[in-house]
N, C-alpha and C positions, 0 to 999 in steps of 0.2 A: 429484190428483182435484179434480174441478169444482166442488165447493160451496164455499160460501164462510164456512167451519170455519176455525183456525187449520191453517198446516200440522203434522202428525202432533210433527215435532220440534221444534215449539215448546211442547206440551202437556205436563203434569207427568208425571212417569217414573212416579208411582206411580201412577195413574188406570190403572182397566180400560177399553182401548179399546172403542168402540162397536162394533158389528156393521156396520156400513154400512164402520167405516175396516178390519175386519178381511177384509171381503170385497173392497175395494177392493186390499188385500195381492193376496188370491188372484188378481183378475181383474187384476194387473201395472199397477193404475191409480195407484199411489203413485209420486212422484217419489223418482231415487237416494238421498236426503238422508231421505225419509219413510220409505223402504222401508230403510235401515241403521237408523233407531232405533228401529223396530219390531221387526226382527230383536233386536237386543242386548236389548230389554225380555224378547222372546220366551226368551231365554237365559237371564234371572233371573227370570221368571214361569211357571213350568208352567200356571198355569192360561190363561196367554193362550196359549200353544201346544196346549192341549187346546180352547181355543174354534175356534185357525184349523183345526184337524184336523176340529171337529163343523162347519163351516160347507163345509169344501172336500169332505166327502162327504156331505156332506144337501142340498147346491143346484145349481141349476144356474144358467147363464148367461140366467135368461130376459128381464132386460133386453136383451139384444143379440139375442136372440130373435123378441123381439116389438116390436122398437122402430121395423118399420114402421106398426105397427098402431097403435103410441102416436102416432105424427107424426098421423095419419091422425082420430085422436079430436076431438070437436067442441069444442075446449077455450075457443074464444072465448065460446058458448053456456053452454057448464055454469062458467066462470070468474063471469060473469053473474050466472048465479045465485045462485052462492057469496056474491058483493058482495055482493046483495040483503038477503043473511042479517045481523039488526042483532049488531054486536058485542057482547059480552059486555062486563058490567063489569070481572069480575076473570078475564081469560083465564088459562089456565094458564102456567107458567111454561116450558113447552119451545115456547109458540106463540110466544113473543118472541123465540127465539134468530135469530142473523143471518140463516141460511138459509130462515125459515120460507118467503118468498115462494116460492123456488124450490122448495122441498119441497113448495107446495102445487100448483103446477101440475104437479108430477110425478104428485100422489096423482089429480089429476081425470084427467092421462090412465091410470093404472092403473086409476083406478074404471068408464072407460068400456070397457077390456076387460076387465073383473071376468070376467065370465061365459066369455068365450073362454076364457081364462087359466084360470079354472078346471074346465071342460073338457077342455081341454089337462095341465092339469098330471093328472088320473085317468087318462089315457091311458099318460103318462108311467111313473105310478106300477104300473099293470098290466105295461106292458110289462118293466121293472124287475123285479118277481116273477117272471114269467115266466122270466128270462133266468137268474135267480139258481135257479130250480130244475130248468132245462137243463144250465146250465156246472158242473158238479160240480167242477171243478179250477181254480184261481186263476187259472191264465195265461189260460185261455178265459171266465174271468168279466171282468176287467179289460178285453178287446175290446170282450166285449157292452156296459158300460158309455161305454166310448168314443162305439160307435155310439149311441148312445143320445142321448150327449152332441149329435156332428154331426150327426144328424137335426131337430135344433132349427134348424142353420143355415138361410141362403139366401144367396144372391149378396148382398144387401143387406148381413148380418151381416159381410161382408168389406170393405167399402168398394171405392175404383174404386184405390186409389192403391198403385204398388208404392214402398216404400221404398228409400234409394239402400243403396250396399253397403255404406258406413258405420254407416248406421241399423240397419240389418241385423246386421251384426257386434255392434253395443253388445247389442241382445235377445239376439243367442246369447251373448253372454257372461254373462248372466244365466244362463242354463239351464246354461251351462258348470259356472257354479257352486256351483250348488244340486245337479248330477247327477255331476261330477267328468268332464265330458266337454271336448272340444277341437274344439267343432261351429265352423265356418265359410261365410259364402254358398257356397264354392265347393263344399266338401264335402255341403251340402244342397238342390244346385241340378238340378233338373229340364227336360228339354226341353219348350219350352212353358206351362212353367207358371209361376205369377208370385207370387215372396213376398209375403207380407200383414202377419202378424206372427205375436209368439209369447206363452205364459204356461202359468206354472208352476199347476199343478192339485195333488192329493193323491189317491192311490189308496190304501188300507188302510195308512195312514201313511207311505207313500212316496213320495217326489216323482215327479211325472208330468210330462215334457214334453210341449208342446204347438206346432209349428209349423204355422201354418195357409195355404193356396197356393190359389191358384185356379187351375180348367185351364182349356184352351183354351177353352171354353165360357161360363167364368166359375162354375162350380161351385166349393163347397167342395171341398176337399181338407186330410188334413193328416198329417203325419209324428209320431207320438208314439213317447215313448219312458220306460220305467219303469225304475228302478232296483232290480233285483229278482234277488238271485242264484236263477241256476234251472239245468237243464240245456239246453246248446246245440240249435238245433235251426234247420234249414234252412230258407228261405221255403216258405210253406204258405199255399194259397187260404181265404176262405171269404168267405161273402156275410150281411152281417146289415144290416135297416133299408133294404134294397132297395141297397147299398151295398156294393162289394169291398174285402176286408180282404187284404193281403198282410202276413204276419207273417214273425218271427224273431227269434230270442233267441242269447244268447252267455250266459256264464259269470254275468256281473253285470248284463246289460240284458235288455230285451225291449224289444221295436222293431217299430211296424206303419205300414203305409201305407193310408189310408184313403179313398177317393172313391166317383165316381160313373160313372167311367170304365168300360169293359171290364172284363174279368177279365184279359185280355193286357195289354191297356196299364199296368193296375195292378202286374200281376208284373212288367214289362220296366224301369217306372220304379223300383221297387224292388229289383231287381237291382242297378241302377247304386248306389243310394244305399246299400246293404249293404255296396258292395264299397269303396267309399268309408271308410265307417264302420269297417271292419274293419283296412283297411290302416293307418288312425292308430293303431289298439291293438294292431300287428302287432309 
């Protein structure tokens, strides 16, 4: 985590973690030690697990999606206006926290983007309800949710750096432990496609692994794997939110590759990944 709060592993185990901490877990922003401590507490406290599930299913990564807009917010002007407000004689306790200055800056940026974000959130909600009506079976519904999530991504969301192979394997190992897989950089590699990062999400209380890539034009692409027992299915192609999706299923998992490439390109890349993933479980 990037704020100045104490590491989660040093917090009293009896306390309910804040939503900020739980969201950091969902977004993969905790250190390995913090994540292990929080997962241990979740095992002992069902209320924490329920809260994580709620946040996983109810929220999207708007911070990453809107980061370019926040970066352009007139922070200096807004900061000057805020500093001109006389301080209260008895400020609330939360204002005395160590990360107040950093939190205040983030709040100003969010305030500058609030109108745009509010309108965009309405569009996301309408799209979500429309897909729920359209997708009668759960195997199709989760693909709709993934497509909505990917529609928020821009090339800036991915960053410009490709992690080294050791870093890639470390991130994949975290997915392996959650989904019972044996992913390696070689098994998910695709020609002319650059690895960027991974994260663990959740859909309907089931772990959902997302591996993000950049295509040759720098556009977002993702390989997603959902642990969910279902009937095996070969590769099928569909289009959602102006992106092509190649999806398939085994007895224990559903997977998809989504991106802005042509239907043929996405299908070809998916065939290679699927073949390597199936061979590991043969």
